[in-house]
N, C-alpha and C positions, 0 to 999 in steps of 0.2 A: 504493500500500500504506500509505504514511504517512497518507494522508487517511482511510482506514478505521480505522487505529489511533487517530487523533485523535477520530474520531466515537465509537468505542467507549469511549474515556476520558471523553469528554463525557457520554455516556449513563450511564456508571457513576457519575460525579459527581452527575448529576441524580437518579439512583436513590437514592444515599446521602442527599442533601438531602431527598428526599421521605420517606425512612424516618425521618429525624430529626424532620421536621415531624410525621409521624404519631405518633411517640412523645410529642412535646410536647402534641399534641391529646388523646392518650389520657390523659396525666397530668392535664390540665385536666378531662376528663370524669370521671375518678376522684375528683378533688377535689370536683366538683359533683354527684356521683351522688345521685339522689333517695333519701331515706330515711336518708342518712348524715349529713345536716346537721340537728342537733337544736337547738332553741331554747335559748339560754343562760338561766339563771335570772334573774328580775327581782330587783333588790336593793331594800332598804328605801329610803325617801324620800331619806335622806342619801346614798344610793349614786349618785344622779344627779350630785351635786356631786363625788363621788369620781371617777366615770367622766369627767366633764368635765375635772377636774384632770389625771387620767391622760392623757386625750387630748391636752391641751395640751403634754405633755412629748414626745409622739411626732411632732410636726410636723416635716416635712422628712425623715422616715425612711420614709415610705410611698412606694409607686410608684417612680418613677424615682430619687427621692432615696435610697431604700434600695438600689437597684441601683448607683447611682453610688458611694456610700461603702462598698459591700460589707458593710454591717452586717446580715448575714443569719445566722440561727442555724445551728448545726452539724447540725441534724437532716436537712437536705436531702440526699437522694441526688442524684447529678449532674444528672439531668434532671427530677426531680419538684419543680420550684420553683413557688410560687403565682404566679398571673397578675399580682397587684398588686405584685410585686417588680421584675421586669425586662422584662415584656412578651415580645415575640417573640424577643428575643435571649438569653433565659435559657439556652438549651442551650449556646450558645457560651461564655457567661461562666462557667457552672457548672463547666466543665472545670478552671478554675484557682481557683475560689472557695474550695473546701474547704482547699487547701493555703495559700492566702492568709490565710484566717481563722485557721489554726493558728499562723502566723508573725506576723500583724498583727491581734491582737485589738482589739475595739472600744475607742476611745480613752476613752470614758466608762464608769465602773463604777457600777452601780446597786445601792444598798444600802437595804433596807427594815427598818423596826422598827415595833412596835405598842406604844403607851404609854397606860396607863390608870391612874387612881387617883393614887398618890403616886410614880409612876415618872419624873417630869420630870427630877430631878437625875441619876438613874441613866442615863437615856437620853442626856442631854447629855454626860455623862462618856464614854459609849460613843462618841458622835459625835466627841468631842475626840480620843479614842485613834485613831480612823480617820483623822482629818485629819493628825495629827502626822507619820506616817511614809509615807503613801501618795504614789505618784508620779503616776499618771494622774488626771484629774479625777474627782470623785465626784458622783453625783446621789443625794441622800437622799430616800426616800419615807417620810414619817413619818405613820403612822395613829394618831390620838389623839382622845380625847374633846374635844368642842367647847370646854370650859372651859380646856383646856390650850393651845389654839392661840395665843392672844395671848402667853402666857408663852414658848412656843417661839420665836415671831417676835422677841420682845424680846431673847432670849439669842442666837439664831443670827445675827441681823442685826448683832450687835456682834463676831462672830468675824472675825479678819483672814484671810479666805479666800484672798486673793491670786489670785483668779480661778479657783481650782481646785475650788470646791465650790458646788453649787446644791442647793436643797431645795424640796420640795413637801409641803404639809400636806393630809391627807385626813381626813374624818370616819370614824368606825367604821361599817362597813357590812356587813350580812348579807342573804341572800336574804329577800325580803319574807314569803313564806309560812311561813318557819321561823325568823325572826329571834330569837324568844324562846328557842327551844331552843338555838341556837348561842351566844347571849349567856351562858347559865347553864352551858355546858359547861366544866368545870374551873374556870378563873379568868376574871373579866370580860375580854373582848376577846381572850383567848388564841387562840381558833379563827379569828380574823381572817386569820391567815397562810394558812389553807387556801384562801381566796378571792382571793389576790393574782393568780394567773394569769388569773382572770376579770375582775378590776377593772383591772389594769395591762395592758390589751390591746396596747398599743403598745411594751411593754418586752420585748425579746427574752430577756435573761438577767438574773438578779437574785440577790443574796446577801441572804437573810433572816437576821437575828440577833435574839435576845432582848435586852431592855434591859440585862441584867446581863452583857453581853459586853465584854471589853476587848481591843483589838488591840495586840499587842506586836511586830508586824512589819507591813509594808505590806499593805493590803487587796489590792494587786496580786498578791500571791503566792498567796492562796487563789483569787482570780479566775482565775488561770492554769490551775486545774484544769479549767475549761471546755474547754480545748484538749486535755485528756487523756481526755475522754469518748469511749467508742466509739460505734458507730452506734445502740446500743440504750439508752444511759444518758441519763436525763433530769434527775437530781438527784444531789447528793452530801451525805452526812452521816457523822458519826463513830459508832462503837459506843457503846451506853449504858454498857457496862462492859468492862474488859479481863480481869477476873478473875471467872469464872463463880460462884465460891464466894460472892461478895458481890453477884451480879447480881440485879436485881429481876425482870426479865421471865422469866428461866428458872426462878425460884423461885415467883413469885406470879401471873403473868399468867393470865387466864382467856380469852384470845383469841390468835389467831395473832400472831407477831411475827417480825421479820427476823433471820435468822442465829442465832447461839448466844445472844447476850445482848441482842438488840434494838438499836435505833438511837435516838440523841438528836437531837431536832430544833431544839435551841437555836441551831445554826449550820447553815443549809441553803442550799446553792448550787443554783440552779435554771436550767435551760434552759427557759424558760417557753413558748417556741414549740413545743418538743417535747412538753411537758406538755399543752398545749392540743390537740394533734393526736393524741395517743396514745389508743388504746382499751385499757382495762385488763382483765386477767383478774380474776375475783372469785369468791366462793363464794355469790353470791346468784342469779345467772342465768348460763346458758351463753353469753349474749350479752355481748360485751365492751362496757364503758361508758367514756365520756369523763369527764374530770375533773369537769366540772360536773354530770354525771349520777350519779356514784358516791358523792358525799359524803353526801347525805341518806339513801340506803338503808343505807350503812354505819353511820351514827349510829343509825338505827332498829333495826338488827339487834343492835348491840353496846353500846348506851348503858347497859345495866345491868351490863355486864362490864368497862367501861373505867375506869381510875383516873386516867390522865394526859391525858385529853381528846384534843385534836387530835394529840398525839404518838402516842397509841395507834392512832388511825385511820391515820396514816402508816405505822406498823409493820404493820398489817393489809394495807394496800395493797401495800407492798413485799414482804411475805411471799408474796403471790400473783404478784408481778412482780419477782423478785429481779434479773433481768437489766437492769432499768431503773435500778439504784442503783450509784453509784460511792462506795466507802467510803474516807474519808481517815483518817489516823492520829490517835491520841488527843491529840497536842499541838496539834491544830487546834481542840480543844474540851475543854480541860483543866478538870476540875471537882473539888470537894472529895473525891469518891469515889476520885480517883486518888492521894490521899496520906493521907487521914485514918486508913486502916487499914494504912498502909505503902505505900511507893511502888510503883505498878503500871502506870506508863506509861513503858515503856523508851525510847520515842522522845524523850520530854521529858527524861529523864535524860541522853540523848546530845546533844541539840541545843537543849534549852530549850523553854519554853512559847511557842507561837506565838499562840494565842488563849486568853484566860482566861475561864472561865464561872463566875461567882459565884452559882450557884443556891443554894437553901435560905436565901436572905437573908444570906449570909455577909459581904457588904460592910457590913452595918449592925448587926452584933452582935459579940460578943467570942469567939464559938465557934471561928472560924478566923481568927486575927489576921494570918496571912500573906496571905490573900486581901484582907482589909480594908486592909492596908498598901499594896498595889499600887493599889487603888481610890482611896485617899486621895491617893496621890502623883500620880496622873494628874488627879484632880479639882482639886487645888490648883496644878497646873502652869499657868503663864501663857504663852501663845503668845509666842514671841520670846525667852524667857529661855534661858540656856544649859542644855541638857538634862543635861549631866554634873553640874553643880553644883546645879541646881534640881530635878532628877528622880532621877537615878541614885544620887547620893551620899546624899541624905536617905532614899531607899528602902532602900538597903543597911543603913543604921543601924537603921531600923525592923524590917527583916526579921531582923536578928541578935537582936532582943528576943523573937522568936517560937520560938526553938529548943527550947523546952519542949514544943512540939506536934509531932506526926508530920509535918505539912506544913512546919513550921519547920525540921525537921532536914534537909530537902532544899531549903532556901530558894534555893539557887543556881540551881535550874531556873527560878525566877521572874525572874531577872535575866540569865541567859545570853543568850537571844535578844534581850532588850531592849537589852543593852549592844551587841550586834552591830547592831541596828537604828539606834541612835544613831550608831555609827561609820560605818555606810553612808550615813546621811543627811548627815553632815558631809562625807563624801567626795564625794557628789553635788553638794553646795553648792560645794565647792572647785573643781569642774569646771564650775560654772555651770549645772547641770541643775536 
């Protein structure tokens, strides 16, 4: 009797294994289904250099390497893993991969920025702010006009990275057949961010920021939002406005936009693997389109109705796919609009500003001296100097001089989180971290 029971158990085990193998083969066939793979757009001549540079960053992450270090995006359902990640053992590893990734995020954080014209100093100041407080290693992806590359190299190579920062410079690159249209959309180079998922093919997740961003707490903290994405979310951004009465999109937009007041794309956290694989609903065709397919049709349809270029296109896209967006609070993208008409970011009032966004050129004029004071303090800080005496105390004195402005009246929101970040940094150093 026992013999028959063992044979039945053995047959049951074989049946389960066959079923699992069948599922894995079905997943592969779906991945490779004819007609679902569309050719990615060709990029302008400089794009070959960009793609090559991007590819060099991904070495060791493909195939078995990606499987070994578990550096796989959150989009994967438990058994639908691409064949180049783990091979035949994907099913067994996938059972614990999702939980592992939520508790053990990738050790390297990828941050991208696009710099053109006179944005060199502003970009470098942003990078400095990212370096000061961040814990895990940083990989900067800097897209810049060719004439700026040597300047970036000269400055960044002198930074005391202490082994925690690497950078790659890329040329500005647009699809060959429509490069002229993308270049003149909104500001020069602004729409480059739309093509990052197609250029940085070996980067799983990425934090894109405008050049006028300043980090007042570790990049690690916004990076951790990746672990909070649900199964449908591919990107995270903050609302364009907290107060609809002063909102731009809900008062003036001539195109669809996300939510009540739209979204601001100056700080955009992306799971790029999910973005590349998603098929987006749209108002141009009943057929869902992938990221590389939807951009040009969107531009052609709405180019006479959009004001803020690529940000408007993102609003349109997430209007039709709201389930794909994770919205984080306003203190992660704090702009002049949050204080020039009176304070309207409650989260910043309670916890301070986490990421400062100096749009409207406020770092370089006297219209909003509170924003300029923070920018100048970080720009002038020298790595290795005491942060309390060289950054916090001079900044506090300058901010007190701005109390005649609406933003100056709430100047403490500009230093509350910064003070905590300094305290936490020294605490980590005292523990040898």
